[in-house]
C-alpha positions in Angstrom: 6.7 -5.3 19.8 7.8 -1.8 19.7 5.9 1.0 20.4 7.1 5.1 19.7 4.6 7.7 20.7 4.3 11.2 20.1 1.8 13.4 22.4 1.0 16.6 20.7 -0.7 19.4 22.5 -3.2 21.5 20.2 -4.2 24.9 20.5 -8.3 24.9 20.7 -9.6 25.8 17.3 -7.1 24.6 15.8 -7.8 20.8 16.1 -9.9 20.2 12.7 -6.6 21.7 10.8 -4.0 19.2 12.8 -6.0 16.1 11.9 -6.3 17.4 8.1 -2.0 17.5 8.6 -2.3 14.2 9.5 -4.8 12.6 7.4 -4.2 14.3 4.5 -0.2 13.4 4.8 2.1 10.8 2.6 2.8 8.4 5.4 5.0 6.1 3.6 4.4 3.4 6.8 2.5 0.9 5.1 5.8 -0.6 2.4 8.1 0.0 5.3 9.4 -3.3 6.6 8.5 -4.2 10.3 5.7 -1.7 10.8 2.7 -3.5 12.2 0.0 0.0 13.1 -0.4 3.3 13.4 -3.2 5.1 15.1 -4.2 8.7 16.0 -6.0 9.2 18.8 -7.7 12.5 19.9 -7.7 12.9 23.9 -9.0 15.1 26.4 -9.7 18.9 25.9 -8.3 21.6 28.8 -8.1 24.9 28.6 -5.0 25.8 27.1 -4.6 22.5 24.6 -6.5 19.4 23.1 -4.1 16.4 23.6 -3.5 13.9 20.8 -1.2 11.3 20.4 0.0 8.9 17.4 1.2 5.5 18.5 3.4 3.7 15.7 3.6 0.0 16.6 7.0 -1.6 14.9 7.8 -5.6 14.8 10.9 -4.5 16.9 13.2 -1.5 17.7 15.5 -2.2 15.0 12.8 -2.1 12.0 12.0 1.6 13.7 15.3 2.6 13.9 16.0 1.5 10.3 12.7 3.6 9.2 14.2 6.6 11.0 17.2 6.7 8.9 15.2 6.0 6.1 14.2 8.3 2.4 10.7 7.6 3.2 11.1 9.5 6.9 12.5 12.0 5.8 9.6 12.4 2.8 6.8 11.6 5.0 8.2 14.0 8.0 9.5 17.0 4.6 7.1 19.4 6.3 7.2 18.2 10.0 7.0 22.0 11.5 5.7 24.5 8.9 2.3 24.5 10.8 3.7 26.1 14.5 0.5 27.9 14.6 -1.3 24.7 15.7 0.3 23.4 18.2 1.2 24.4 21.5 4.8 23.4 22.3 7.0 20.8 20.0 5.5 17.0 20.2 6.7 14.5 23.1 8.4 11.7 22.2 8.4 8.0 24.3 8.9 5.1 23.3 8.1 1.3 24.9 9.1 -2.1 24.5 6.8 -4.9 25.3 7.1 -6.2 28.5 3.8 -8.6 28.4 1.2 -9.1 25.1 -2.2 -10.3 26.1 -4.4 -10.1 22.2 -8.0 -10.5 22.6 -10.6 -12.6 20.3 -10.7 -10.1 17.7 -6.7 -10.3 17.2 
């Protein structure tokens, strides 16, 4: 498994706008080879921002790399950056490769 994560610092009072941007977008992910799952997570609120994270799981690094070079990626990110008033700075991309996997009974 290969996991990519973006952390977003959202300005106070802009949480609903941020969530609407993400839940209303055409992600293209379900049609992408090697895509496993996507999660948008809301974290703690601090004085100057609310933390969000997007986690995208891929079958492999190669699948993720192919996605970043695809037309589907460009289409999904076409309006990125157009809502600058929502964010407290740019997102922070983090990438992880699986070292160990333990599945629960529901998996």
